[in-house]
N, C-alpha and C positions, 0 to 999 in steps of 0.2 A: 418322342415328340412332346414338347411342352404344351400344356393346356393353356388356352387363352380364356381369361375371364375378365369381364368388365365390371367396374364398380357400379353400385346402384345409381350413383350420380350420373355416370356416363350413359347408362341405359335410359335414365330419365331424360337426359339431353337428346339422345337419339329419338326417343318417342316424341318429344316436343318438336324437334326439327321435322319429323315425319308429319306430325299434325299440321304444322305450318305449311308444308308443301302441299298436303292434301287440301288445306283451306284455300290456297292459291288456285289449285286445280279446280276446286268446286266453284270458286268465283269466276274463273275463265269459262267453265262449263255453263254457268248461269248466264253470262253475257252471250255466249254462243247460242243458247236456247232461246233467249229473248230476240236475238238477231234473226234466227230462223223463223220464229213465230211471227215476227213483223213481215218477213219476206213472204211467207205462205198465206198469211191472213187467216180469216175464219176457216177452220178446217172443215171440209165437207166429207172427205173420205180418209180414214186412218186405218192402217193395217200394221199390226205389230207381229212380225213373224217369230216363230219359235218362242212364244210367250211362256209356254209350259216349261221349257228348258231354262229360260231366264229365271222363272220363279224357283225352280229346283236349285239352280246355282246360288241364288240369293239366300235361299233357305240353308244350303250347305255352308255358306259364308257365315250366317248367323250362328249356326251350330258350332263351327270352328271357333268363332270369336268368343262365344259364351264359354266353351270348353277351356279355351286359353285363359280367360278371366278367372275361372274357377280353379284350374289346376296350377297355374303359374303364380304361386304365393310369394315369390321373391320379386316379381315385377310390380311397378307402381300401377295400381288399379285404375286410377283416374285417367292417367295419360294413355294407358292401354285401351280403355273404353272410348276415349276421345278419338284415337286413331281408328279403332274398329268402326265407330259410328260415322266418321267422315268418309272412310273407305266405302262403307255400305251406301251412303248417300250418293257418292260419286258413281258407283256401279248402278244403282237403282235409277238414277236420273239420266244416265247416258243413253242416247238413242242406239238401237241395234243397227248393224250395217245393212240389214235387209228391210228395216222398217220404212214405210212410205206414207206420205201425206199428200193429199190434193186439196188445195185451199182456194179461197176466193181470189187471191192475187198471185199464187205461185204453187210450186211443187217442192217436195223434199224426198230425198232418198238417203237413208242413213244419216250421216252428219251434215250433208250438203243440201242447201235449198237455193232455188232460183225463182225470181219473178218470171211470169210468163214472157214479159218483154225481153228478158235476158237470156232466154233459151237459145242455144247454138242452133239446134235443129229439133224438130218434134214430129211425131206422128201418133195417131190414135189407132190402136190395134188390139183386137180381142177385148180383154177387160183391163187394159192399161193405157196410160199415156206414156209413150216411150219418148225419151229426150236425151240429148247428148250432154254428158258431164265430162269435161276435160277430154273431149273427143271420143268418149266411149258411150255406147247406148246403155241407158239404165231405164227402169220402168217404175212408175208410180201407179198403184192400183186405182183403177177408175172403171166401174161397171159400164158395160156397153150402153145402158139406157141413159147414162149421163153424157155420152159423147157429143150429142148435138149442142147442148149448152156449153160444154167445154170448147167445142170447135168455134163457137161464136166468140168466146173470149180470146182464144188463141189467134184466130184470124184477125181480130181487131188489133191485137198487140204485136203479132209476129207472123203475119201472113207469108212474108218472103222467106221464112225459115221452115215452112212445112216441108217435110221430106218428100222427095219425088217418088218414094216407095209407098207413100200413103194411099195412092189411088189403086 
């Protein structure tokens, strides 16, 4: 079987194209994060699940990227470092799927945020505000001692969408 080798120029073009795609992804992520921040408002309760695992994975990413930069002497270092840095930023800034926020004007679970007035249905249970997202119940962490204040907001904005299972 013949071996396939790319010219240094082709490798550089691939890395530049990858950097451009990662830049676009980072810009889209930035817009998404700003949109969610506006939806949630001032964050009152934030929980990042599996934060230790996230740090370990980001650390492993850095170790792999640095190793590749040191070992791969035939690859263009600047372009490789740019791709590694953009990839790291994208991973570090992305919300975890189990992360939750409860804010002054809305809630967020993972990538998705909703204003209180936009909730399909909601209920306060245990240490959570449970709410429907695309027809599926999800939960944003909310300690029980904050339920009374949260109920006031929710009743004012979406009283007709309180779950009948809340009582």
